[in-house]
N, CA, C and O atoms as a DFTB+ gen file, in Angstrom:
648 C
 N C O
     1  1      99.404    -179.683      38.168
     2  2      99.391    -180.794      39.115
     3  2      98.656    -180.398      40.386
     4  3      97.892    -181.187      40.941
     5  1      98.887    -179.183      40.841
     6  2      98.215    -178.722      42.060
     7  2      96.715    -178.622      41.842
     8  3      95.931    -178.951      42.732
     9  1      96.315    -178.171      40.669
    10  2      94.886    -178.034      40.356
    11  2      94.181    -179.383      40.361
    12  3      92.975    -179.446      40.604
    13  1      94.909    -180.461      40.098
    14  2      94.319    -181.797      40.061
    15  2      94.076    -182.380      41.448
    16  3      93.383    -183.389      41.580
    17  1      94.637    -181.762      42.481
    18  2      94.428    -182.267      43.834
    19  2      92.977    -182.061      44.253
    20  3      92.399    -181.012      43.971
    21  1      92.391    -183.032      44.912
    22  2      91.016    -182.845      45.383
    23  2      90.971    -181.803      46.500
    24  3      91.940    -181.632      47.239
    25  1      89.853    -181.117      46.614
    26  2      89.700    -180.074      47.634
    27  2      89.930    -180.627      49.034
    28  3      90.445    -179.924      49.903
    29  1      89.549    -181.888      49.258
    30  2      89.731    -182.474      50.592
    31  2      91.196    -182.691      50.956
    32  3      91.509    -182.994      52.108
    33  1      92.096    -182.539      49.983
    34  2      93.526    -182.647      50.283
    35  2      93.967    -181.514      51.201
    36  3      95.000    -181.624      51.862
    37  1      93.217    -180.448      51.251
    38  2      93.494    -179.289      52.094
    39  2      94.930    -178.792      51.943
    40  3      95.564    -178.381      52.914
    41  1      95.423    -178.837      50.725
    42  2      96.775    -178.350      50.441
    43  2      96.700    -176.889      50.037
    44  3      95.767    -176.448      49.367
    45  1      97.719    -176.154      50.469
    46  2      97.835    -174.755      50.070
    47  2      99.177    -174.571      49.401
    48  3     100.189    -175.110      49.850
    49  1      99.182    -173.807      48.326
    50  2     100.399    -173.526      47.579
    51  2     100.764    -172.064      47.776
    52  3      99.950    -171.174      47.531
    53  1     101.995    -171.821      48.220
    54  2     102.491    -170.459      48.354
    55  2     103.603    -170.279      47.335
    56  3     104.590    -171.015      47.334
    57  1     103.432    -169.296      46.475
    58  2     104.405    -169.013      45.422
    59  2     105.251    -167.824      45.872
    60  3     104.734    -166.730      46.098
    61  1     106.554    -168.054      45.996
    62  2     107.477    -166.989      46.372
    63  2     108.162    -166.465      45.119
    64  3     108.486    -167.226      44.207
    65  1     108.374    -165.175      45.088
    66  2     109.084    -164.577      43.967
    67  2     108.166    -163.711      43.139
    68  3     106.945    -163.714      43.295
    69  1     108.791    -162.980      42.266
    70  2     108.072    -162.052      41.414
    71  2     108.726    -162.092      40.048
    72  3     109.873    -162.521      39.917
    73  1     108.021    -161.658      39.056
    74  2     108.607    -161.624      37.731
    75  2     107.554    -161.565      36.663
    76  3     106.372    -161.354      36.935
    77  1     108.001    -161.754      35.440
    78  2     107.130    -161.574      34.287
    79  2     106.019    -162.613      34.192
    80  3     105.027    -162.369      33.505
    81  1     106.144    -163.751      34.846
    82  2     105.122    -164.795      34.779
    83  2     104.045    -164.648      35.850
    84  3     103.030    -165.342      35.799
    85  1     104.246    -163.773      36.800
    86  2     103.324    -163.696      37.933
    87  2     101.887    -163.394      37.509
    88  3     100.969    -164.081      37.955
    89  1     101.668    -162.399      36.671
    90  2     100.308    -162.030      36.264
    91  2      99.608    -163.208      35.586
    92  3      98.436    -163.472      35.856
    93  1     100.313    -163.910      34.717
    94  2      99.726    -165.069      34.029
    95  2      99.396    -166.178      35.022
    96  3      98.365    -166.840      34.900
    97  1     100.261    -166.377      35.994
    98  2     100.003    -167.402      37.006
    99  2      98.804    -167.030      37.878
   100  3      97.994    -167.890      38.224
   101  1      98.694    -165.767      38.227
   102  2      97.545    -165.322      39.018
   103  2      96.251    -165.506      38.227
   104  3      95.241    -165.939      38.781
   105  1      96.279    -165.182      36.948
   106  2      95.095    -165.376      36.098
   107  2      94.731    -166.858      36.000
   108  3      93.558    -167.226      36.060
   109  1      95.747    -167.695      35.849
   110  2      95.506    -169.138      35.755
   111  2      94.918    -169.659      37.068
   112  3      94.045    -170.527      37.056
   113  1      95.385    -169.141      38.176
   114  2      94.866    -169.537      39.482
   115  2      93.367    -169.236      39.581
   116  3      92.589    -170.066      40.052
   117  1      92.980    -168.069      39.143
   118  2      91.560    -167.684      39.154
   119  2      90.770    -168.581      38.200
   120  3      89.707    -169.090      38.553
   121  1      91.297    -168.770      36.993
   122  2      90.622    -169.573      35.971
   123  2      90.397    -171.011      36.446
   124  3      89.379    -171.617      36.112
   125  1      91.327    -171.558      37.213
   126  2      91.223    -172.933      37.697
   127  2      90.456    -173.038      39.017
   128  3      90.289    -174.134      39.552
   129  1      89.993    -171.904      39.537
   130  2      89.239    -171.921      40.783
   131  2      90.085    -172.206      42.009
   132  3      89.611    -172.804      42.975
   133  1      91.320    -171.781      41.968
   134  2      92.260    -172.071      43.057
   135  2      92.592    -170.855      43.921
   136  3      93.504    -170.915      44.746
   137  1      91.876    -169.775      43.744
   138  2      92.218    -168.534      44.450
   139  2      92.327    -168.717      45.961
   140  3      93.185    -168.101      46.593
   141  1      91.492    -169.534      46.536
   142  2      91.538    -169.752      47.981
   143  2      92.646    -170.675      48.432
   144  3      92.943    -170.753      49.624
   145  1      93.267    -171.382      47.485
   146  2      94.302    -172.367      47.842
   147  2      95.704    -171.974      47.409
   148  3      96.678    -172.632      47.778
   149  1      95.813    -170.897      46.623
   150  2      97.126    -170.451      46.134
   151  2      97.356    -169.011      46.585
   152  3      96.528    -168.126      46.368
   153  1      98.495    -168.814      47.212
   154  2      98.858    -167.479      47.697
   155  2     100.134    -167.038      46.976
   156  3     101.078    -167.815      46.841
   157  1     100.152    -165.806      46.524
   158  2     101.342    -165.236      45.885
   159  2     101.974    -164.259      46.873
   160  3     101.421    -163.195      47.150
   161  1     103.131    -164.631      47.395
   162  2     103.794    -163.812      48.409
   163  2     104.664    -162.727      47.780
   164  3     105.074    -161.791      48.466
   165  1     104.946    -162.840      46.499
   166  2     105.811    -161.864      45.848
   167  2     107.266    -162.079      46.232
   168  3     107.647    -163.125      46.759
   169  1     108.066    -161.059      45.953
   170  2     109.484    -161.129      46.302
   171  2     109.632    -161.022      47.819
   172  3     109.032    -160.152      48.451
   173  1     110.429    -161.906      48.388
   174  2     110.671    -161.880      49.830
   175  2     112.172    -161.835      50.071
   176  3     112.947    -162.446      49.335
   177  1     112.572    -161.112      51.099
   178  2     114.000    -161.028      51.413
   179  2     114.481    -162.233      52.202
   180  3     115.640    -162.633      52.088
   181  1     113.593    -162.814      53.004
   182  2     113.967    -163.946      53.847
   183  2     112.984    -165.084      53.612
   184  3     111.829    -165.009      54.031
   185  1     113.439    -166.131      52.944
   186  2     112.561    -167.260      52.628
   187  2     112.370    -168.215      53.807
   188  3     111.436    -169.016      53.810
   189  1     113.238    -168.134      54.794
   190  2     113.217    -169.134      55.862
   191  2     111.921    -169.173      56.669
   192  3     111.487    -170.273      57.012
   193  1     111.276    -168.064      56.995
   194  2     109.978    -168.184      57.684
   195  2     108.952    -168.980      56.864
   196  3     108.117    -169.679      57.437
   197  1     109.006    -168.881      55.557
   198  2     108.105    -169.660      54.694
   199  2     108.508    -171.130      54.697
   200  3     107.655    -172.016      54.764
   201  1     109.823    -171.384      54.625
   202  2     110.299    -172.767      54.584
   203  2     110.001    -173.505      55.883
   204  3     109.648    -174.684      55.853
   205  1     110.137    -172.840      57.010
   206  2     109.893    -173.515      58.292
   207  2     108.440    -173.936      58.450
   208  3     108.139    -174.833      59.238
   209  1     107.536    -173.303      57.712
   210  2     106.116    -173.658      57.767
   211  2     105.728    -174.678      56.690
   212  3     104.642    -175.255      56.750
   213  1     106.600    -174.900      55.718
   214  2     106.250    -175.723      54.555
   215  2     106.489    -177.210      54.802
   216  3     107.372    -177.598      55.568
   217  1     105.691    -178.017      54.142
   218  2     105.902    -179.469      54.148
   219  2     106.701    -179.905      52.930
   220  3     107.510    -180.830      53.001
   221  1     106.462    -179.221      51.798
   222  2     107.094    -179.605      50.544
   223  2     107.602    -178.373      49.805
   224  3     107.038    -177.283      49.902
   225  1     108.681    -178.584      49.066
   226  2     109.229    -177.563      48.168
   227  2     108.963    -178.070      46.764
   228  3     109.372    -179.179      46.421
   229  1     108.289    -177.282      45.951
   230  2     107.949    -177.692      44.591
   231  2     108.744    -176.891      43.572
   232  3     108.865    -175.671      43.682
   233  1     109.281    -177.586      42.586
   234  2     109.922    -176.917      41.463
   235  2     109.667    -177.741      40.207
   236  3     109.968    -178.933      40.155
   237  1     109.109    -177.082      39.202
   238  2     108.860    -177.738      37.918
   239  2     109.798    -177.205      36.848
   240  3     109.508    -177.312      35.656
   241  1     110.903    -176.641      37.260
   242  2     111.861    -176.067      36.321
   243  2     112.356    -177.120      35.336
   244  3     112.550    -178.281      35.697
   245  1     112.555    -176.707      34.107
   246  2     113.103    -177.608      33.094
   247  2     114.600    -177.419      32.919
   248  3     115.217    -178.079      32.083
   249  1     115.194    -176.512      33.710
   250  2     116.626    -176.273      33.543
   251  2     117.401    -176.120      34.852
   252  3     118.622    -176.279      34.855
   253  1     116.739    -175.820      35.945
   254  2     117.451    -175.529      37.188
   255  2     117.318    -176.698      38.156
   256  3     116.307    -176.838      38.845
   257  1     118.349    -177.536      38.198
   258  2     118.315    -178.711      39.056
   259  2     118.874    -178.457      40.431
   260  3     118.228    -178.777      41.429
   261  1     120.074    -177.883      40.510
   262  2     120.706    -177.635      41.803
   263  2     120.644    -176.140      42.092
   264  3     121.614    -175.412      41.884
   265  1     119.506    -175.703      42.567
   266  2     119.345    -174.286      42.864
   267  2     119.609    -174.025      44.342
   268  3     119.501    -174.924      45.175
   269  1     119.952    -172.796      44.646
   270  2     120.095    -172.420      46.059
   271  2     118.777    -172.617      46.793
   272  3     118.765    -173.013      47.959
   273  1     117.662    -172.341      46.112
   274  2     116.353    -172.508      46.741
   275  2     116.135    -173.954      47.170
   276  3     115.609    -174.202      48.255
   277  1     116.533    -174.906      46.338
   278  2     116.413    -176.322      46.686
   279  2     117.269    -176.659      47.906
   280  3     116.806    -177.326      48.832
   281  1     118.509    -176.197      47.901
   282  2     119.410    -176.470      49.030
   283  2     118.882    -175.851      50.316
   284  3     118.952    -176.472      51.377
   285  1     118.356    -174.640      50.232
   286  2     117.790    -173.979      51.411
   287  2     116.586    -174.751      51.935
   288  3     116.451    -174.950      53.143
   289  1     115.720    -175.184      51.039
   290  2     114.531    -175.930      51.461
   291  2     114.928    -177.227      52.158
   292  3     114.424    -177.537      53.237
   293  1     115.822    -177.973      51.546
   294  2     116.245    -179.239      52.146
   295  2     116.933    -179.021      53.483
   296  3     116.785    -179.836      54.393
   297  1     117.685    -177.931      53.615
   298  2     118.363    -177.653      54.885
   299  2     117.369    -177.399      56.009
   300  3     117.694    -177.571      57.184
   301  1     116.156    -176.988      55.646
   302  2     115.090    -176.754      56.634
   303  2     114.203    -177.983      56.821
   304  3     113.211    -177.925      57.548
   305  1     114.548    -179.090      56.173
   306  2     113.744    -180.294      56.300
   307  2     112.474    -180.259      55.472
   308  3     111.510    -180.961      55.779
   309  1     112.466    -179.449      54.430
   310  2     111.321    -179.379      53.528
   311  2     111.565    -180.387      52.404
   312  3     112.589    -180.329      51.723
   313  1     110.642    -181.287      52.218
   314  2     110.787    -182.361      51.242
   315  2     110.618    -181.808      49.827
   316  3     109.591    -181.206      49.513
   317  1     111.625    -182.013      48.971
   318  2     111.511    -181.504      47.610
   319  2     110.728    -182.443      46.694
   320  3     110.865    -183.665      46.755
   321  1     109.914    -181.837      45.854
   322  2     109.259    -182.527      44.747
   323  2     109.650    -181.711      43.523
   324  3     109.100    -180.640      43.271
   325  1     110.608    -182.236      42.771
   326  2     111.216    -181.441      41.706
   327  2     111.338    -182.255      40.423
   328  3     111.254    -183.483      40.434
   329  1     111.537    -181.546      39.332
   330  2     111.793    -182.230      38.063
   331  2     113.242    -182.704      38.044
   332  3     114.137    -182.058      38.590
   333  1     113.444    -183.838      37.408
   334  2     114.758    -184.478      37.362
   335  2     115.579    -183.880      36.227
   336  3     115.678    -184.458      35.145
   337  1     116.163    -182.717      36.489
   338  2     116.956    -182.014      35.483
   339  2     118.286    -181.574      36.074
   340  3     118.406    -181.389      37.285
   341  1     119.273    -181.409      35.223
   342  2     120.499    -180.691      35.523
   343  2     121.094    -180.950      36.900
   344  3     121.284    -180.014      37.677
   345  1     121.389    -182.206      37.211
   346  2     122.053    -182.515      38.469
   347  2     121.141    -182.687      39.665
   348  3     121.634    -182.870      40.778
   349  1     119.845    -182.636      39.483
   350  2     118.917    -182.779      40.614
   351  2     119.100    -184.123      41.315
   352  3     119.021    -184.206      42.541
   353  1     119.343    -185.169      40.535
   354  2     119.501    -186.497      41.138
   355  2     120.809    -186.632      41.906
   356  3     120.991    -187.594      42.653
   357  1     121.719    -185.682      41.734
   358  2     122.943    -185.665      42.544
   359  2     122.655    -185.179      43.958
   360  3     123.446    -185.408      44.873
   361  1     121.530    -184.514      44.131
   362  2     121.167    -183.948      45.434
   363  2     120.023    -184.706      46.075
   364  3     120.090    -185.071      47.249
   365  1     118.977    -184.941      45.306
   366  2     117.773    -185.589      45.836
   367  2     117.791    -187.064      45.471
   368  3     117.884    -187.424      44.298
   369  1     117.700    -187.909      46.484
   370  2     117.595    -189.343      46.256
   371  2     116.105    -189.679      46.206
   372  3     115.394    -189.576      47.206
   373  1     115.652    -190.082      45.023
   374  2     114.226    -190.304      44.779
   375  2     113.620    -191.254      45.811
   376  3     114.116    -192.359      46.032
   377  1     112.553    -190.804      46.424
   378  2     111.767    -191.524      47.417
   379  2     112.500    -191.749      48.741
   380  3     112.008    -192.472      49.607
   381  1     113.668    -191.135      48.898
   382  2     114.380    -191.212      50.184
   383  2     114.533    -189.828      50.800
   384  3     114.220    -189.635      51.975
   385  1     115.011    -188.861      50.016
   386  2     115.156    -187.495      50.537
   387  2     114.280    -186.517      49.763
   388  3     114.401    -185.303      49.930
   389  1     113.406    -187.043      48.923
   390  2     112.507    -186.217      48.123
   391  2     111.998    -187.004      46.940
   392  3     112.119    -188.228      46.888
   393  1     111.428    -186.288      45.989
   394  2     110.858    -186.926      44.805
   395  2     111.377    -186.242      43.544
   396  3     111.474    -185.017      43.480
   397  1     111.708    -187.058      42.542
   398  2     112.191    -186.568      41.256
   399  2     111.230    -187.003      40.165
   400  3     110.982    -188.197      39.990
   401  1     110.691    -186.049      39.436
   402  2     109.765    -186.341      38.342
   403  2     110.481    -186.221      37.009
   404  3     111.206    -185.255      36.771
   405  1     110.277    -187.205      36.139
   406  2     110.890    -187.167      34.806
   407  2     109.980    -186.503      33.783
   408  3     110.396    -186.257      32.651
   409  1     108.750    -186.214      34.168
   410  2     107.818    -185.542      33.259
   411  2     106.779    -184.794      34.089
   412  3     106.639    -185.039      35.288
   413  1     106.052    -183.880      33.444
   414  2     105.009    -183.150      34.154
   415  2     103.861    -184.075      34.542
   416  3     103.215    -183.857      35.567
   417  1     103.598    -185.100      33.739
   418  2     102.574    -186.083      34.071
   419  2     102.967    -186.843      35.348
   420  3     102.152    -187.027      36.252
   421  1     104.211    -187.271      35.396
   422  2     104.703    -187.978      36.580
   423  2     104.697    -187.057      37.807
   424  3     104.476    -187.513      38.929
   425  1     104.938    -185.777      37.590
   426  2     104.972    -184.807      38.689
   427  2     103.660    -184.822      39.473
   428  3     103.676    -184.827      40.704
   429  1     102.544    -184.829      38.780
   430  2     101.242    -184.854      39.448
   431  2     101.082    -186.076      40.324
   432  3     100.588    -185.977      41.447
   433  1     101.494    -187.226      39.824
   434  2     101.416    -188.452      40.609
   435  2     102.292    -188.390      41.854
   436  3     101.907    -188.880      42.916
   437  1     103.467    -187.788      41.720
   438  2     104.364    -187.671      42.876
   439  2     103.795    -186.714      43.921
   440  3     103.981    -186.916      45.121
   441  1     103.113    -185.689      43.469
   442  2     102.473    -184.774      44.409
   443  2     101.424    -185.513      45.230
   444  3     101.343    -185.330      46.445
   445  1     100.622    -186.344      44.576
   446  2      99.639    -187.165      45.289
   447  2     100.327    -188.095      46.282
   448  3      99.894    -188.219      47.427
   449  1     101.406    -188.752      45.838
   450  2     102.133    -189.681      46.720
   451  2     102.697    -188.963      47.935
   452  3     102.622    -189.464      49.057
   453  1     103.258    -187.794      47.703
   454  2     103.850    -187.040      48.813
   455  2     102.795    -186.667      49.845
   456  3     103.030    -186.783      51.048
   457  1     101.647    -186.226      49.382
   458  2     100.576    -185.849      50.307
   459  2     100.013    -187.048      51.053
   460  3      99.392    -186.894      52.104
   461  1     100.228    -188.239      50.514
   462  2      99.711    -189.461      51.125
   463  2     100.701    -190.089      52.115
   464  3     100.386    -191.098      52.746
   465  1     101.886    -189.502      52.254
   466  2     102.869    -190.040      53.197
   467  2     102.349    -189.940      54.623
   468  3     101.663    -188.984      54.985
   469  1     102.685    -190.935      55.420
   470  2     102.354    -190.855      56.842
   471  2     103.273    -189.825      57.492
   472  3     104.282    -189.427      56.909
   473  1     102.924    -189.403      58.684
   474  2     103.762    -188.436      59.399
   475  2     105.163    -189.000      59.621
   476  3     106.153    -188.281      59.490
   477  1     105.245    -190.296      59.957
   478  2     106.550    -190.931      60.182
   479  2     107.376    -190.945      58.893
   480  3     108.582    -190.698      58.922
   481  1     106.722    -191.237      57.761
   482  2     107.436    -191.251      56.475
   483  2     107.911    -189.851      56.110
   484  3     109.026    -189.680      55.618
   485  1     107.071    -188.853      56.348
   486  2     107.469    -187.464      56.077
   487  2     108.659    -187.063      56.938
   488  3     109.625    -186.477      56.449
   489  1     108.578    -187.385      58.224
   490  2     109.671    -187.035      59.134
   491  2     110.982    -187.685      58.706
   492  3     112.032    -187.043      58.724
   493  1     110.921    -188.957      58.323
   494  2     112.135    -189.667      57.907
   495  2     112.711    -189.057      56.635
   496  3     113.924    -188.878      56.520
   497  1     111.842    -188.738      55.681
   498  2     112.310    -188.142      54.434
   499  2     112.893    -186.753      54.685
   500  3     113.913    -186.393      54.098
   501  1     112.259    -185.985      55.542
   502  2     112.756    -184.649      55.885
   503  2     114.127    -184.743      56.562
   504  3     115.018    -183.943      56.274
   505  1     114.295    -185.711      57.456
   506  2     115.591    -185.905      58.118
   507  2     116.677    -186.247      57.103
   508  3     117.793    -185.733      57.181
   509  1     116.347    -187.116      56.153
   510  2     117.334    -187.477      55.133
   511  2     117.681    -186.280      54.253
   512  3     118.823    -186.149      53.812
   513  1     116.720    -185.415      53.995
   514  2     117.001    -184.196      53.214
   515  2     118.006    -183.324      53.958
   516  3     118.976    -182.849      53.368
   517  1     117.777    -183.113      55.246
   518  2     118.700    -182.308      56.055
   519  2     120.072    -182.976      56.108
   520  3     121.092    -182.304      55.955
   521  1     120.106    -184.283      56.321
   522  2     121.382    -185.003      56.396
   523  2     122.171    -184.872      55.098
   524  3     123.396    -184.750      55.126
   525  1     121.481    -184.895      53.965
   526  2     122.145    -184.726      52.672
   527  2     122.840    -183.374      52.599
   528  3     123.991    -183.282      52.172
   529  1     122.147    -182.341      53.011
   530  2     122.715    -180.989      52.954
   531  2     123.889    -180.860      53.908
   532  3     124.926    -180.310      53.539
   533  1     123.741    -181.358      55.125
   534  2     124.827    -181.272      56.110
   535  2     126.053    -182.034      55.620
   536  3     127.176    -181.537      55.709
   537  1     125.836    -183.240      55.102
   538  2     126.964    -184.077      54.671
   539  2     127.656    -183.545      53.427
   540  3     128.869    -183.700      53.285
   541  1     126.908    -182.921      52.525
   542  2     127.495    -182.551      51.243
   543  2     127.672    -181.062      51.009
   544  3     128.498    -180.665      50.186
   545  1     126.908    -180.219      51.722
   546  2     126.922    -178.806      51.392
   547  2     127.157    -177.875      52.572
   548  3     127.164    -176.657      52.393
   549  1     127.350    -178.409      53.765
   550  2     127.636    -177.527      54.900
   551  2     129.025    -176.929      54.722
   552  3     129.852    -177.475      53.991
   553  1     129.281    -175.811      55.387
   554  2     130.594    -175.160      55.289
   555  2     131.702    -176.135      55.689
   556  3     132.747    -176.190      55.041
   557  1     131.473    -176.901      56.751
   558  2     132.486    -177.852      57.220
   559  2     132.796    -178.909      56.175
   560  3     133.965    -179.175      55.892
   561  1     131.761    -179.517      55.595
   562  2     132.000    -180.595      54.636
   563  2     132.657    -180.062      53.366
   564  3     133.543    -180.714      52.813
   565  1     132.241    -178.898      52.898
   566  2     132.847    -178.309      51.701
   567  2     134.299    -177.934      51.983
   568  3     135.173    -178.198      51.157
   569  1     134.570    -177.324      53.132
   570  2     135.942    -176.941      53.487
   571  2     136.834    -178.174      53.606
   572  3     137.976    -178.158      53.147
   573  1     136.326    -179.233      54.212
   574  2     137.102    -180.463      54.354
   575  2     137.461    -181.038      52.989
   576  3     138.608    -181.424      52.759
   577  1     136.479    -181.097      52.075
   578  2     136.756    -181.619      50.737
   579  2     137.750    -180.728      49.998
   580  3     138.618    -181.232      49.286
   581  1     137.633    -179.409      50.158
   582  2     138.566    -178.491      49.503
   583  2     139.987    -178.699      50.026
   584  3     140.943    -178.718      49.250
   585  1     140.119    -178.852      51.328
   586  2     141.450    -179.058      51.913
   587  2     142.060    -180.371      51.423
   588  3     143.256    -180.431      51.137
   589  1     141.246    -181.417      51.325
   590  2     141.749    -182.693      50.791
   591  2     142.201    -182.529      49.342
   592  3     143.242    -183.052      48.944
   593  1     141.410    -181.799      48.563
   594  2     141.766    -181.558      47.164
   595  2     143.086    -180.793      47.077
   596  3     143.964    -181.164      46.299
   597  1     143.231    -179.731      47.866
   598  2     144.474    -178.947      47.855
   599  2     145.669    -179.813      48.247
   600  3     146.732    -179.738      47.632
   601  1     145.479    -180.637      49.281
   602  2     146.576    -181.504      49.719
   603  2     146.960    -182.473      48.613
   604  3     148.146    -182.706      48.378
   605  1     145.978    -183.036      47.938
   606  2     146.242    -183.964      46.835
   607  2     146.963    -183.250      45.701
   608  3     147.929    -183.777      45.149
   609  1     146.505    -182.068      45.356
   610  2     147.133    -181.312      44.260
   611  2     148.560    -180.903      44.622
   612  3     149.461    -180.956      43.785
   613  1     148.755    -180.495      45.876
   614  2     150.117    -180.123      46.301
   615  2     151.033    -181.332      46.266
   616  3     152.183    -181.231      45.837
   617  1     150.533    -182.473      46.714
   618  2     151.330    -183.698      46.715
   619  2     151.657    -184.118      45.272
   620  3     152.787    -184.504      44.975
   621  1     150.677    -184.040      44.397
   622  2     150.879    -184.377      42.989
   623  2     151.873    -183.404      42.359
   624  3     152.729    -183.811      41.574
   625  1     151.762    -182.123      42.699
   626  2     152.647    -181.117      42.156
   627  2     154.091    -181.323      42.591
   628  3     155.011    -181.124      41.797
   629  1     154.299    -181.717      43.837
   630  2     155.674    -181.927      44.303
   631  2     156.239    -183.195      43.700
   632  3     157.447    -183.283      43.479
   633  1     155.393    -184.186      43.426
   634  2     155.866    -185.425      42.782
   635  2     156.295    -185.137      41.338
   636  3     157.290    -185.682      40.859
   637  1     155.540    -184.279      40.655
   638  2     155.826    -183.952      39.265
   639  2     157.090    -183.096      39.164
   640  3     157.848    -183.231      38.203
   641  1     157.324    -182.229      40.132
   642  2     158.466    -181.335      40.080
   643  2     159.786    -182.075      40.293
   644  3     160.838    -181.558      39.916
   645  1     159.762    -183.223      40.861
   646  2     161.007    -183.958      41.134
   647  2     161.521    -184.561      39.919
   648  3     162.560    -185.220      39.948
């Protein structure tokens, strides 16, 4: 999908992480003539400096929907463009807090759409991404839900014991 973007899009892709696929991806980057537009950062201990500079978080995973990487990106206001797998739609609201692709073909179209967003549209989508994380995944919101669950279970348990 990235290779299909026109050069005038002036998009740069930074790949974080290392592993067995890296060499093949680097070769593919050269083969597609993308060496100047794709950077391989390798394994990094702190992803946040990369996220604070990013406009979009891309994931084409076919199995990892709710990853820590996705939550971290959204918490930094980075708009996700991800495949719609394994609970992804529970986190990302399509076209409101990010984009969900149901196929690799659709993914390319969503990448074009995302790059075509106005600054105001990007800002609004980024804000909604952050709001989603704060409302559903912040320590406070998780602790509050856990306490409510415990209270409900304790109340149910005392009702059953009588």
